VEXTIVEX-669746 format. One record per residue: x, y, z of N, C-alpha, C, O in turn; residue in one letter. Coordinates in steps of 0.05 Angstrom, whole numbers, plus 5000, padded with zeros to 4 digits. Atoms other than C-alpha are relative to their C-alpha. Layout:
N
XYZXYZXYZXYZA ...
! end
This chain:
76
501949865017243223222220498950245015498250225039X 500949764987241123932236496950024998495749924979X 502949965000233924112254499350244982500750444983X 500949795017230224532204498250215014498150445007X 501849824985225324832254499749885028500149645032X 500450104973224024782329497349875003495250005003X 502550154999218824232336498350085024495950095022X 501549934976216924422407498550264997496250285006X 501349755004215325132387497549974982495450074987X 502250055018211024902329497749855013495449915008X 502150154985207324402373498550185019496050155022X 501449814981205824952424498150184984495950234994X 501749835016203025392369497549854991495349964992X 502350165009198624832342498149955023495749975020X 501750064976196124652412498550255010496350235020X 501249754991194625382427497550064983495650174993X 502349955018189925422366497849805003495549865000X 501950224997186524752377500549845025501449615023X 499350144976187224572450498349755006499249575020X 501850234994181324082452500449774981499449554986X 499650215019183523672392502449835007504549935015X 497750184997187923062398501449984973500149934953X 498550005025193423082346501949765000502849675021X 498150225003197822532319502850095007503350335011X 497349944991205022482338501650174982503250344990X 498449865020207922762274498450224985499250294963X 501649805014202623282257501650254995501150394975X 498449765004207723842265501749974975502250174961X 498450055024212023532210498350044975499150164956X 501949975022206023492164499350294994499350384971X 500749715003204124212177502450154989502050334972X 497749865009211224442166500549954970501250134955X 499650075029211824072099497950144983498550244961X 502149855015205124372076500650294999500150424978X 499249725000207625062096502250054980502150254965X 497849975020214024962055498949984971499850134954X 501250035026209824721996498550254992498650344969X 501449765005205425332002501950234992501350374973X 498149795007211425802002501249964973501750154958X 498850075026214425441942498150084977498950204958X 501949945020208025511902499550304998499150414976X 500349715000207226241923502350134986501850324970X 497749885013214226401900499949954970500550134954X 500250075029213126041833497950174986498350284964X 502249845011206526411821500850294999500150434980X 499149725000209527081841502150054978502150264966X 498049985022215226951792498550024973499350174956X 501649995025210126811737498650284997498650384975X 501349735001206427461755502050214992501450394976X 497949815007213027841750500749984970501250184957X 499350055028214527531682497850124982498450224960X 502249895016207627731656500250304997499450414977X 499749715001209128461672502850084991503550324993X 497349955010216228401644501850135021503550295014X 498249904979219428551711502049785006501449545004X 497950194993225928221732500049955030501349765039X 500050024971224628321807497249955009495350085000X 502650064988218828021846499450225020500950265040X 500849794982215228591880497549925016496349715011X 502250074983209728611932497449974985495749804993X 502550035016204228701880499949734987497749624983X 500050275012206428051847499349795020497849605014X 500650194978206127681913497050025007495849825013X 502849964993199227981928498249864980496349734987X 501550135021196527741861500249705002498349554999X 499550294999199727061869498749885025497849655024X 501150104975197126991940497149914997496249705007X 502950075004189826991918499849744985498149584991X 500150255016191126441867500949765016499749555015X 499050234985195226001913498249935024497949695030X 501850064978190426071971497549844991496549675005X 502350155011184825811926500849704997499249535001X 499050275003189125191912500249855027499849615028X 499550134974190425061986497650005018497849915041X 502450024983183325122011499349715004499449554986X 500650274992181224502048497549904987496749674992X 
! end
């Protein structure tokens, strides 16, 4: 089975941001899955924004509008 992302790199990034916190063994997997879910919802919402303006291509303005909506959903 191929690896989807380099776990060691992601763990280093997480530890760099929160060096004093103890993290569980699989926290990098959880963060990666949440990241993929965020991107999936962002793409779906950007697609909806493009359909509302009758565009066939998702442009940066659609992603910007969608980003505000999706970030509200993902606030802790």
